[in-house]
C-alpha positions in Angstrom: 0.1 -0.1 -0.2 3.1 2.3 1.0 4.4 1.8 -2.7 1.2 2.2 -4.2 1.1 5.6 -2.3 4.6 6.8 -3.0 3.9 6.1 -7.1 0.4 7.9 -7.1 0.8 11.3 -8.4 -2.8 12.4 -7.9 -4.0 14.8 -5.2 -7.1 12.5 -4.4 -4.7 9.4 -3.7 -2.4 11.9 -1.6 -5.6 12.7 0.7 -6.4 9.2 1.0 -3.2 8.0 1.9 -2.6 10.8 4.3 -6.0 9.8 5.9 -4.7 6.0 6.4 -1.5 7.5 7.7 -3.2 9.4 10.3 -5.8 6.7 11.3 -4.0 5.2 13.8 -3.2 8.3 15.9 -6.8 9.3 15.4 -8.2 5.9 17.1 -6.0 6.4 20.1 -6.8 10.1 20.4 -10.5 9.4 20.3 -10.6 6.4 22.5 -8.5 8.4 25.4 -10.4 11.6 25.2 -13.9 10.7 23.9 -16.5 8.1 24.6 -16.8 4.9 22.8 -19.8 6.1 20.8 -18.3 9.5 19.7 -15.0 7.6 18.5 -16.9 5.0 16.7 -19.1 7.6 15.0 -16.1 9.6 14.0 -14.2 6.6 12.9 -17.1 5.5 10.6 -17.4 8.9 9.1 -13.7 8.9 8.3 -13.8 5.4 6.8 -16.8 6.5 4.9 -15.2 9.6 3.4 -11.9 7.5 2.6 -13.6 4.9 0.8 -16.0 7.5 -1.3 -12.7 9.4 -2.1 -11.8 6.1 -3.9 -15.3 5.2 -5.1 -16.5 8.5 -6.3 -20.2 7.1 -6.8 -20.7 5.7 -3.2 -21.3 9.2 -1.6 -24.1 9.5 -4.0 -25.5 6.0 -3.4 -25.2 6.4 0.5 -27.2 10.0 0.2 -30.1 8.1 -1.8 -30.0 5.2 0.6 -30.3 7.6 3.6 -32.9 9.6 2.6 -35.1 6.9 1.6 -34.5 4.6 4.6 -33.4 6.9 7.8 -34.5 10.3 6.4 -34.3 12.2 9.8 -31.6 10.3 11.3 -28.5 12.1 13.2 -25.5 11.1 14.9 -26.2 9.9 18.6 -24.2 12.5 20.0 -23.6 16.1 19.9 -20.5 17.5 18.4 -20.8 21.1 18.2 -23.8 20.5 16.1 -25.4 17.4 15.9 -25.2 16.4 12.1 -27.5 14.5 10.4 -26.4 11.4 8.3 -27.3 13.2 5.2 -25.3 16.1 6.3 -22.3 13.6 6.4 -22.8 12.1 3.1 -23.8 15.3 1.1 -20.6 16.9 2.6 -18.9 13.8 1.3 -20.6 14.4 -2.2 -18.9 17.9 -2.3 -15.8 16.8 -1.0 -15.2 14.1 -3.5 -16.3 16.6 -6.3 -13.5 19.2 -5.3 -10.9 16.5 -5.0 -11.5 15.6 -8.5 -11.6 19.2 -9.6 -7.7 19.3 -8.3 -6.7 16.0 -10.3 -4.6 16.7 -13.4 -7.0 14.1 -15.2 -10.0 15.8 -14.4 -12.9 16.1 -16.8 -13.9 19.6 -18.0 -17.2 20.8 -16.0 -20.2 20.4 -18.1 -23.0 22.9 -18.0 -26.3 22.9 -19.6 -29.1 25.4 -20.4 -30.4 25.1 -16.5 -27.3 26.0 -14.8 -27.4 29.5 -14.8 -30.9 29.7 -13.8 -30.6 27.4 -11.0 -27.5 29.5 -9.8 -29.5 32.6 -10.2 -32.1 31.1 -8.1 -29.6 30.0 -5.2 -28.4 33.7 -5.4 -31.9 35.1 -4.7 -32.3 32.6 -2.0 -29.2 33.8 -0.1 -30.3 37.3 -0.9 -34.0 36.6 1.0 -32.0 35.2 3.8 -29.8 38.0 4.6 -32.7 40.9 4.2 -34.9 38.6 6.2 -32.2 38.2 8.8 -33.7 40.9 11.0 -37.1 38.8 11.4 -35.6 36.3 13.7 -32.6 35.4 15.7 -30.4 33.3 13.3 -28.7 30.1 15.2 -26.6 27.9 14.6 -29.5 25.4 13.7 -31.2 27.4 11.5 -28.0 28.5 9.8 -27.0 24.9 9.0 -30.7 24.0 8.1 -30.0 26.9 5.4 -26.6 26.1 4.0 -27.8 22.6 3.8 -30.7 24.1 1.5 -28.4 25.6 -0.6 -26.1 22.7 -0.9 -29.2 20.5 -1.9 -30.1 22.6 -4.6 -26.4 22.8 -5.8 -26.9 19.0 -5.8 -28.7 19.2 -9.3 -25.2 20.6 -10.9 -23.0 18.1 -9.2 -25.3 15.2 -10.5 -24.7 16.7 -14.0 -21.0 16.4 -13.7 -20.9 12.9 -11.7 -23.5 11.3 -13.7 -21.7 11.5 -17.2 -22.5 8.4 -18.9 -25.5 6.0 -19.3 -23.7 3.1 -17.1 -23.7 5.6 -14.0 -26.9 7.1 -14.9 -28.5 3.5 -14.6 -26.8 2.5 -11.2 -28.3 5.7 -10.1 -31.6 5.2 -11.0 -31.3 1.4 -9.9 -30.1 2.7 -6.5 -33.1 4.9 -6.3 -35.8 2.5 -7.1 -34.1 -0.4 -5.0 -34.0 2.2 -1.8 -37.6 3.2 -2.5 -38.6 -0.7 -2.9 -36.7 -1.3 0.7 -38.3 1.6 2.0 -41.8 0.5 0.8 -41.1 -3.1 2.2 -40.3 -1.7 5.6 -43.3 0.4 5.5 -45.4 -2.6 4.7 -44.2 -4.4 7.5 -44.6 -1.6 10.1 -48.2 -1.4 9.1 -49.4 -4.8 9.3 -47.7 -5.4 12.2 -49.3 -4.9 15.8 -49.5 -1.4 16.6 -47.5 -1.7 19.8 -44.5 -3.4 18.0 -44.6 -0.7 15.0 -44.5 1.9 17.7 -41.8 0.1 19.7 -39.8 -0.5 16.8 -40.0 3.0 15.6 -39.1 4.3 19.1 -36.0 2.6 18.9 -34.9 5.3 16.3 -35.0 7.8 19.2 -31.3 7.1 19.8 -30.8 8.9 16.2 -32.7 11.7 17.2 -36.1 10.3 15.9 -39.4 11.5 17.5 -40.6 9.2 20.4 -44.0 8.1 21.9 -46.9 8.1 19.9 -45.6 8.2 16.4 -47.7 6.3 14.6 -50.1 8.4 12.1 -53.8 8.0 11.4 -56.0 10.0 9.1 -56.8 13.5 10.9 -54.5 12.1 13.7 -57.6 10.3 15.0 -56.6 6.9 16.2 -60.2 6.0 15.7 -59.6 6.2 12.0 -57.4 4.1 9.6 -53.7 3.9 10.3 -51.2 5.5 7.7 -48.1 4.1 6.4 -45.0 6.1 7.4 -42.2 3.8 7.0 -39.1 5.5 8.6 -40.1 9.0 7.2 -42.2 10.2 10.1 -44.7 11.7 8.0 -47.2 9.8 5.8 -47.0 12.5 3.2 -43.3 12.6 2.7 -43.4 8.9 2.7 -45.9 9.2 -0.3 -43.5 11.3 -2.1 -40.5 9.4 -1.6 -42.8 6.2 -3.2 -44.2 8.3 -5.8 -40.7 9.1 -7.3 -39.5 5.8 -7.0 -42.8 4.3 -9.0 -42.7 6.9 -11.4 -39.2 5.8 -12.5 -40.6 2.1 -12.2 -43.6 2.7 -14.7 -41.8 2.8 -18.1 -39.2 -0.3 -16.9 -42.0 -2.7 -16.7 -42.0 -2.5 -20.7 -38.8 -1.3 -21.9 -36.7 -2.7 -24.3 -33.5 -2.6 -22.2 -34.8 -2.2 -18.6 -32.3 -1.3 -15.8 -33.3 -4.3 -14.3 -32.5 -8.0 -16.2 -36.2 -8.9 -16.1 -39.3 -7.1 -16.4 -41.1 -9.3 -13.7 -38.8 -7.8 -11.3 -39.9 -4.3 -12.1 -43.8 -5.3 -12.0 -43.1 -7.0 -8.7 -41.4 -3.8 -7.2 -43.9 -1.5 -8.6 -47.1 -3.7 -7.2 -45.2 -3.4 -3.8 -44.6 0.2 -3.9 -48.2 1.3 -5.2 -49.8 -0.8 -2.5 -47.6 0.9 0.1 -48.5 4.4 -1.3 -52.0 3.5 -1.2 -51.6 2.6 2.6 -50.0 6.1 3.3 -53.6 7.9 2.4 -51.4 10.4 0.5 -53.9 11.8 -1.8 -51.5 14.1 -3.4 -48.8 11.6 -3.9 -51.2 9.1 -5.5 -52.7 11.8 -7.7 -48.8 12.4 -8.7 -48.1 9.0 -9.5 -51.2 8.8 -11.7 -50.5 11.9 -13.4 -46.9 10.5 -14.4 -48.1 7.3 -16.0 -50.4 9.8 -18.0 -47.3 11.7 -19.1 -45.6 8.5 -19.8 -48.3 7.3 -22.0 -49.0 10.7 -23.7 -45.4 10.9 -24.5 -44.4 7.4 -25.7 -45.5 4.3 -24.1 -49.3 3.5 -24.1 -48.3 0.1 -22.7 -48.1 1.9 -19.4 -51.9 2.4 -19.3 -52.5 -1.1 -17.7 -50.8 0.2 -14.6 -53.3 3.2 -14.5 -56.3 0.7 -14.9 -54.6 -1.9 -12.4 -54.2 1.1 -10.2 -57.9 2.1 -10.2 -59.2 -1.4 -9.5 -57.0 -1.9 -6.8 -58.4 1.4 -5.1 -62.0 0.0 -5.9 -61.6 -3.6 -4.9 -59.4 -3.4 -1.7 -60.9 -3.9 1.7 -59.9 -0.3 2.6 -61.5 1.1 -0.9 -64.5 2.8 0.6 -62.4 4.6 3.3 -59.7 5.5 0.7 -62.5 6.8 -2.1 -64.0 8.9 0.8 -60.9 10.2 1.5 -60.4 11.5 -1.9 -64.2 12.7 -2.4 -64.1 14.5 0.9 -61.0 16.3 -0.4 -62.3 17.6 -3.6 -65.4 18.7 -1.6 -63.2 20.5 0.8 -65.1 18.5 3.7 -62.3 17.2 5.8 -60.1 18.9 8.3 -56.6 18.6 6.1 -58.4 20.3 3.5 -60.2 23.1 5.4 -56.7 23.8 6.9 -55.1 23.9 3.5 -57.5 26.7 2.4 -57.1 28.6 5.2 -53.1 28.6 4.9 -53.5 29.3 1.3 -55.6 32.5 2.3 -52.7 33.4 4.8 -50.0 32.9 2.4 -51.3 35.2 0.1 -51.9 37.7 2.6 -47.8 37.4 3.6 -47.1 37.5 -0.1 -48.9 40.6 -0.8 -47.1 42.6 2.3 -43.6 41.5 1.1 -44.1 40.6 -2.9 -40.4 41.2 -3.8 -37.9 39.2 -1.7 -40.4 37.7 0.8 -39.5 37.6 4.5 -36.6 35.3 4.5 -36.3 31.3 5.9 -36.6 32.2 9.9 -39.8 34.0 10.6 -42.2 36.8 9.8 -41.9 40.8 10.9 -45.5 41.1 11.7 -47.2 39.1 14.5 -50.6 38.5 12.5 -48.9 36.5 9.9 -46.9 33.3 10.1 -44.4 31.4 7.7 -45.7 28.1 6.6 -48.1 27.0 4.1 -48.9 23.2 2.7 -48.0 24.2 -0.9 -44.4 24.3 -2.0 -44.8 27.1 -4.5 -46.9 29.5 -2.0 -44.1 28.7 0.7 -41.5 29.8 -1.9 -43.4 33.0 -2.4 -43.3 33.6 1.4 -39.5 32.8 1.8 -37.9 34.5 -1.3 -40.6 36.6 -2.8 -42.1 36.9 -6.3 -38.6 37.4 -7.8 -37.0 34.3 -6.3 -40.0 32.4 -7.2 -40.0 33.4 -10.9 -36.2 32.6 -10.7 -37.2 29.0 -9.4 -40.0 28.6 -12.0 -37.3 29.8 -15.0 -35.1 27.1 -13.7 -38.0 24.3 -13.4 -39.1 25.3 -16.8 -35.9 25.2 -18.4 -35.4 21.8 -17.3 -38.5 20.7 -18.7 -38.3 22.9 -22.0 -34.6 21.5 -22.4 -35.7 17.9 -22.0 -38.8 17.8 -24.3 -37.1 19.8 -27.1 -34.6 17.0 -27.2 -36.8 14.0 -26.1 -36.2 12.3 -29.6 -32.5 12.0 -29.0 -33.4 10.0 -25.7 -36.5 8.3 -27.0 -34.8 6.8 -30.1 -32.0 5.3 -27.9 -33.1 2.2 -26.4 -30.4 2.8 -23.6 -32.1 6.1 -22.6 -35.8 5.9 -23.6 -37.2 4.2 -20.5 -35.0 6.2 -18.1 -35.8 9.6 -19.8 -39.5 8.8 -19.6 -39.1 7.5 -15.9 -37.1 10.7 -14.8 -39.4 13.3 -16.5 -42.4 11.1 -15.3 -41.0 11.4 -11.6 -40.4 15.3 -12.5 -44.1 15.8 -13.4 -45.2 14.0 -10.0 -42.7 16.2 -7.9 -44.1 19.2 -9.5 -47.8 18.3 -8.7 -46.9 17.1 -5.2 -45.6 20.8 -5.1 -49.1 22.3 -5.5 -50.4 20.7 -2.4 -47.5 19.8 0.0 -44.5 21.7 0.9 -41.7 19.3 1.7 -39.6 19.7 -1.3 -38.6 23.2 -0.2 -39.0 23.1 3.5 -36.1 23.8 5.6 -37.1 21.0 8.0 -37.6 18.3 5.6 -33.6 18.0 4.2 -34.3 14.3 2.7 -37.4 15.5 0.5 -35.3 18.5 -0.4 -32.5 16.5 -1.7 -34.7 13.9 -3.6 -36.3 16.6 -5.5 -33.1 18.3 -6.6 -31.3 14.9 -7.5 -34.3 14.1 -9.9 -33.7 17.5 -11.5 -29.9 16.7 -11.6 -30.9 13.2 -13.7 -33.2 14.9 -15.7 -30.2 17.3 -17.1 -28.0 14.2 -17.0 -30.4 12.1 -19.2 -30.9 14.9 -21.8 -27.0 15.8 -21.8 -26.2 12.0 -22.2 -28.3 11.6 -25.2 -27.0 14.6 -27.0 -23.7 13.0 -26.6 -24.8 9.8 -28.0 -26.8 10.8 -31.2 
């Protein structure tokens, strides 16, 4: 190993070798100065970062796995701040990216038409944060969340650089689907298990700063109503959004000529499990978003997927819980349930806030007026509250650019058997997320880091698949 280290001329190898050389010293120091928990946590982090520097995709895979399976997990100790597992993996993604930029054999930085709008949106968000800093005390926790928010948006640009060929793209899609499938299996297991066992199991996660106590969720938070599947996502709507993305990626794989999994039956089986779990979340928005993504795929290219739409409708109609499920949907349409009534009130209050601070919003911490509040169950209204109509326009331009560029060059992807189903799945997932944003806020809410990163990962993959298709045509 020492000989290899000496012969290597790359800065990446120098960093890895230096870490290995210092590891023995770190072990001794940590065990003598800190508890076993802290020592173990730091050593595991160092080991992970070292490995990620060698295998650059590992950090991206780990980020996806963590936001799918333990999205709110933090280290079980406080070290200045309490970093989340996502903080560690995302920081590693950036460390890998910058270490690669220092290599003499580095690839040139790749840009797309969406890069400039995304960067402008980031700058507008920072400006709104600064202008709104007088509305609240900016403590370390708020600052950490906002920095994470900016890094999550920038992840789209990192993805474009890192996912630079069809093989890496396929591996990324497989990881997202498999992680979503694993989350679905876990969600079903916790749903069908006795409630006391499920609650006990979820309470064990409190060591990673998960909530404890009565953590199971019911419709309208009333235990007399049906239980909602949450997996390890704490909130059934967040869980539903995760499953909708994984399901949208899977839909075109069920009839693809060159699927990302060897057998189509594998894709069909995973899709059945994911849709079943999504039904159990009772997330009307996520289910509607997945249905819309199926219609999108059928309209663009593949009408074979309409059988999935028919199967989902039949599943909803004939499941034992179908009556309650249909009632849950119709109540929302009529505005008769508690959640819908609360949403309508939030929309009204949000419009009042936006009308008072239309340009740059009120920032991300609080509001200057005591009669209004920051928060609404709509990603778009929440963004307009935070960054104002100017920042919100920047966001819309960025997302529109992603869609327009992708649709403009869709024929390059759809005529390539290696990219066709991937393009349909990724843009179908984007359709799902944009619909979810109308009625839920978690893709832009500072408190939901996992949902933020999942959204911007999909933006990055959409840009990547279009760029790769341009290179292969």
